[in-house]
MARKENU-764445 format. One line per 8 residues: number of its first residue (from 1); their letters; for each residue x, y, z of C-alpha. Coordinates in Angstrom, 2 decimals. Example, Ala and Ser with C-alpha at 12.3 -4.5 7.8 and 13.67 -1.06 7.14 Angstrom:
BEGIN
1) as) 12.30:-4.50:7.80; 13.67:-1.06:7.14
END
This chain:
BEGIN
1) xxxxxxxx) 0.06:0.25:0.12; 2.91:1.97:0.66; 4.43:1.46:-2.25; 1.63:2.28:-4.39; 0.79:5.86:-2.79; 4.37:6.58:-3.39; 4.00:5.13:-6.94; 0.99:7.72:-7.30
9) xxxxxxxx) 2.65:10.56:-5.72; 5.63:10.18:-7.65; 3.15:10.37:-11.48; 1.61:13.55:-9.95; 4.72:14.90:-8.97; 5.97:13.91:-13.04; 2.87:15.45:-14.42; 3.50:18.83:-12.40
17) xxxxxxxx) 6.86:19.54:-13.48; 5.62:18.82:-17.42; 2.87:21.24:-17.00; 5.15:24.01:-15.67; 8.39:23.60:-17.60; 9.18:26.43:-19.75; 10.63:24.11:-22.14; 6.57:22.82:-23.48
25) xxxxxxxx) 7.17:22.68:-27.53; 6.05:26.36:-29.26; 3.98:26.42:-32.40; 6.67:27.35:-35.43; 6.13:30.75:-36.84; 6.18:29.93:-39.91; 3.33:27.58:-39.15; 0.79:30.23:-39.06
33) xxxxxxxx) -1.97:30.77:-41.82; -1.44:33.82:-43.78; -5.04:35.93:-43.58; -6.37:35.97:-47.11; -6.47:39.54:-47.24; -2.27:39.47:-46.71; -1.93:36.91:-49.50; -0.50:39.23:-52.47
41) xxxxxxxx) 1.61:35.67:-54.32; 0.50:36.78:-57.99; 0.27:32.60:-58.67; -2.38:32.01:-55.56; -4.23:35.41:-56.19; -4.28:34.57:-60.19; -5.58:30.76:-59.24; -7.86:31.51:-57.13
49) xxxxxxxx) -9.59:34.63:-58.55; -8.51:34.54:-62.68; -7.72:31.14:-63.89; -11.58:29.21:-63.97; -12.39:31.68:-66.48; -8.89:33.09:-67.96; -7.46:29.63:-68.53; -4.14:28.51:-66.64
57) xxxxxxxx) -1.42:30.86:-66.87; -3.51:33.52:-68.86; -4.38:31.12:-72.04; -7.26:28.43:-72.50; -10.05:29.81:-70.74; -14.00:30.41:-71.98; -13.25:34.28:-71.40; -10.15:36.64:-73.19
65) xxxxxxxx) -6.80:35.39:-72.80; -5.28:37.81:-70.78; -1.91:36.63:-71.88; -2.43:37.33:-75.58; 0.09:39.75:-76.68; -2.69:42.11:-78.35; -4.09:41.98:-75.30; -1.15:43.42:-73.65
73) xxxxxxxx) -0.18:45.60:-76.48; -3.40:47.40:-76.44; -3.51:48.04:-72.91; -1.73:49.93:-69.97; -1.71:49.18:-66.26; -4.62:51.51:-65.65; -6.68:49.43:-67.90; -5.71:46.37:-66.83
81) xxxxxxxx) -5.88:47.83:-62.65; -9.91:48.82:-63.85; -11.20:45.64:-65.20; -9.24:43.76:-62.34; -11.16:46.45:-59.57; -14.02:47.20:-61.20; -15.17:44.43:-63.80; -16.89:44.53:-67.12
89) xxxxxxxx) -20.60:45.78:-66.38; -22.73:44.13:-68.89; -20.30:41.13:-68.78; -19.49:38.03:-66.78; -16.35:39.55:-65.24; -16.69:40.61:-61.82; -15.58:43.55:-59.85; -12.78:42.03:-57.38
97) xxxxxxxx) -11.28:45.09:-55.06; -13.31:45.83:-51.68; -14.27:49.54:-53.15; -15.74:47.74:-55.70; -17.57:45.29:-53.27; -14.97:42.64:-53.81; -12.60:40.73:-51.56; -9.25:42.00:-52.77
105) xxxxxxxx) -6.94:44.64:-51.27; -5.27:47.21:-53.26; -2.17:45.53:-52.83; -3.91:42.28:-53.70; -4.52:44.14:-57.19; -1.86:45.57:-57.88; -0.29:41.90:-57.60; -2.38:40.87:-60.47
113) xxxxxxxx) -1.59:43.58:-62.55; 2.18:43.35:-62.39; 1.74:39.49:-62.82; -0.85:39.88:-65.86; 2.20:42.43:-67.24; 4.65:40.00:-66.83; 3.52:37.59:-69.55; 3.96:40.58:-72.15
121) xxxxxxxx) 6.85:40.16:-74.75; 8.75:42.81:-76.32; 8.25:42.98:-79.56; 5.50:40.06:-79.91; 3.42:41.70:-82.60; 4.48:42.43:-85.97; 4.31:46.35:-86.16; 3.25:46.41:-89.76
129) xxxxxxxx) -0.12:47.84:-89.01; -0.63:49.95:-86.50; -2.36:48.93:-83.17; -6.10:49.67:-82.56; -6.92:51.51:-79.34; -8.39:49.96:-76.55; -11.46:51.80:-76.51; -13.48:53.26:-79.75
137) xxxxxxxx) -12.15:56.87:-80.63; -14.29:56.56:-83.57; -18.19:56.37:-83.63; -19.61:53.45:-85.45; -22.18:52.94:-88.18; -24.31:50.00:-88.41; -25.15:50.39:-91.80; -21.55:50.72:-92.66
145) xxxxxxxx) -20.60:47.92:-90.36; -23.10:45.64:-92.17; -20.63:45.89:-95.32; -17.36:45.62:-93.07; -18.75:42.51:-91.76; -19.19:41.04:-95.49; -15.78:41.95:-96.18; -13.93:40.57:-92.81
153) xxxxxxxx) -16.42:38.19:-91.00; -19.18:36.63:-93.54; -16.52:34.19:-94.50; -16.16:32.15:-90.86; -19.32:33.60:-89.49; -21.95:33.25:-92.59; -23.66:36.26:-94.55; -25.95:36.67:-91.67
161) xxxxxxxx) -24.29:36.17:-88.53; -25.68:33.05:-87.62; -22.72:30.60:-88.53; -20.71:28.71:-91.03; -17.54:27.72:-90.49; -17.50:29.10:-87.23; -20.62:29.64:-84.84; -23.10:32.38:-84.78
169) xxxxxxxx) -21.91:35.80:-83.75; -25.07:37.48:-83.53; -26.83:34.65:-81.18; -29.05:36.70:-78.31; -27.63:34.96:-75.72; -24.32:35.84:-76.74; -24.96:39.26:-77.39; -26.86:39.52:-73.93
177) xxxxxxxx) -23.56:38.45:-72.10; -21.15:40.69:-74.08; -20.71:44.31:-73.82; -19.85:47.15:-76.46; -16.49:47.15:-74.79; -16.29:43.24:-75.14; -17.11:43.02:-78.73; -14.46:45.41:-79.41
185) xxxxxxxx) -12.11:43.24:-77.61; -13.02:40.39:-79.85; -13.08:42.05:-82.86; -9.32:43.03:-81.97; -8.12:40.35:-80.66; -10.04:37.52:-82.48; -9.89:33.85:-80.30; -6.50:32.34:-81.85
193) xxxxxxxx) -6.63:29.32:-79.63; -9.77:28.74:-81.39; -8.62:29.90:-85.10; -10.46:33.07:-84.97; -7.70:35.56:-86.26; -6.95:39.36:-84.85; -8.17:42.24:-86.52; -4.98:41.78:-89.03
201) xxxxxxxx) -6.02:38.50:-90.52; -9.52:38.23:-91.74; -8.10:39.31:-95.14; -5.03:38.93:-96.07; -2.58:42.08:-95.91; -6.24:43.99:-95.24; -6.45:44.72:-91.44; -9.20:46.40:-90.06
209) xxxxxxxx) -8.95:49.91:-89.48; -10.28:51.99:-86.61; -13.53:52.88:-88.57; -14.10:49.62:-89.46; -13.88:48.12:-86.10; -15.89:50.27:-84.77; -18.71:50.13:-87.71; -18.56:46.27:-86.94
217) xxxxxxxx) -19.12:46.55:-83.46; -22.02:48.92:-83.92; -23.45:46.06:-86.66; -23.22:43.77:-83.71; -24.54:45.97:-81.28; -27.83:46.55:-83.60; -28.23:42.78:-83.39; -28.62:42.47:-79.18
225) xxxxxxxx) -32.29:41.44:-78.61; -33.95:44.32:-76.98; -35.32:41.87:-74.18; -32.60:39.56:-74.01; -33.77:35.65:-72.88; -37.12:36.08:-74.21; -37.89:33.44:-77.33; -37.18:34.54:-80.73
233) xxxxxxxx) -39.48:35.89:-83.05; -39.35:33.24:-85.30; -39.45:30.56:-82.63; -42.01:27.47:-83.52; -43.35:28.03:-80.13; -44.05:31.48:-79.87; -45.34:30.78:-83.39; -47.71:28.24:-82.47
241) xxxxx) -49.15:30.34:-79.75; -49.52:33.05:-81.63; -51.68:31.15:-84.07; -54.10:29.98:-81.70; -54.53:33.77:-80.71
END
């Protein structure tokens, strides 16, 4: 009995010493979790916020390729920062800056801008053709745009824009999700990965002028349905309902 009491006392004393020992393991500083609003690593920020639409490394996504040399040539840091911060109204591109209702700080937006700009390559474009401006500097005409479309676009997208070798570019759902600026970028940059050339390659040796770009964009805008998402007038369902009236 005495031995048992001594053993119990020894265990209690040992536990007390361990509990009071100043040498107990402290968590390592580097194991601390970085708060989300303090992450400024471009690869992490891009993967979490951009890659889902614009693709890994700015290529191959459903949205515009941010690593495209034409896009990086016609934009400067202020444009990329504005798009990242405030989004593009009229498109699925959301605002990411906290000042615009997003989740990213100004430092994180700066990190994204610098990272995207790092993809630009010096002299990646043939300077034989003048670069179009990012935003329209000339008012376009839908009437002139119809002729421009026939010259530069109809070979792939069909006589009326409803599809040929390539898909329809007057589809109501598409135009409802594409702002005027988005359409302009599509005309200038194209979709090289899908075989759609930029403003220089629709007609060999005949790049589109600023006026022609504005005109064909105006024509596309004129094709946008007044009430996006509603059945088209020529829909068989609509025609059947109208026949019952």
